[in-house]
C-alpha positions as CSV (number, residue, x, y, z in Angstrom):
1,M,134.1,269.9,-54.9
2,V,136.3,269.0,-51.9
3,G,139.4,270.4,-53.6
4,L,137.6,273.6,-54.4
5,A,136.3,274.0,-50.8
6,A,139.7,273.4,-49.5
7,N,141.8,275.6,-51.9
8,E,139.6,278.3,-53.4
9,P,140.6,281.8,-52.2
10,V,137.1,283.3,-52.6
11,A,135.0,282.6,-49.6
12,I,131.6,282.6,-51.4
13,V,132.9,279.9,-53.8
14,R,134.2,277.8,-50.9
15,E,130.9,278.2,-49.1
16,S,129.0,277.1,-52.2
17,A,131.2,274.0,-52.6
18,L,130.7,273.2,-48.9
19,E,127.0,273.5,-49.3
20,S,127.0,271.2,-52.2
21,I,129.1,268.7,-50.3
22,S,126.7,269.0,-47.3
23,E,123.7,268.3,-49.7
24,A,125.4,265.2,-51.0
25,F,125.9,264.0,-47.4
26,N,122.2,264.6,-46.8
27,H,121.3,262.0,-49.4
28,Y,124.2,259.5,-49.2
29,S,126.4,257.8,-46.6
30,L,129.9,258.7,-47.6
31,P,133.2,257.8,-45.8
32,L,135.5,260.3,-44.1
33,G,138.2,259.7,-46.6
34,I,136.3,261.6,-49.2
35,V,136.4,264.9,-47.2
36,A,139.4,264.4,-45.0
37,S,141.5,266.9,-47.0
38,L,139.1,269.6,-45.6
39,A,140.8,269.3,-42.2
40,A,144.0,270.9,-43.5
41,A,142.0,273.9,-44.8
42,M,140.1,274.6,-41.5
43,P,142.7,277.1,-40.2
44,T,141.9,279.3,-43.2
45,M,138.1,279.1,-42.9
46,E,135.8,281.8,-41.6
47,P,133.3,280.7,-38.9
48,A,130.4,280.0,-41.4
49,L,132.7,277.8,-43.5
50,L,133.9,276.0,-40.4
51,A,130.2,275.2,-39.5
52,H,129.7,273.6,-42.8
53,T,132.9,271.6,-42.5
54,L,132.1,270.4,-39.0
55,Y,128.7,269.3,-40.2
56,I,130.2,267.4,-43.1
57,F,132.7,265.6,-40.8
58,G,129.9,264.8,-38.4
59,T,127.8,263.2,-41.1
60,T,130.5,260.6,-41.9
61,H,129.9,259.1,-38.6
62,A,133.5,258.2,-38.3
63,P,134.6,257.7,-34.7
64,S,137.9,259.6,-35.3
65,P,140.2,260.7,-38.2
66,A,142.4,257.6,-37.6
67,H,139.5,255.1,-38.4
């Protein structure tokens, strides 16, 4: 799902993938490493996709990308 969210050219597909990832984070505590590749895709994301991505990063509770 992360690869799809990061690389898919169709915005609605990316959004669906990000929503699925967000839902997983609502039920499980997952590490930043699982979703870290989303950071590279952020410059290509529309505002709604960025909101999903920032939520996902926040739910990892990682203090910073280096940790």
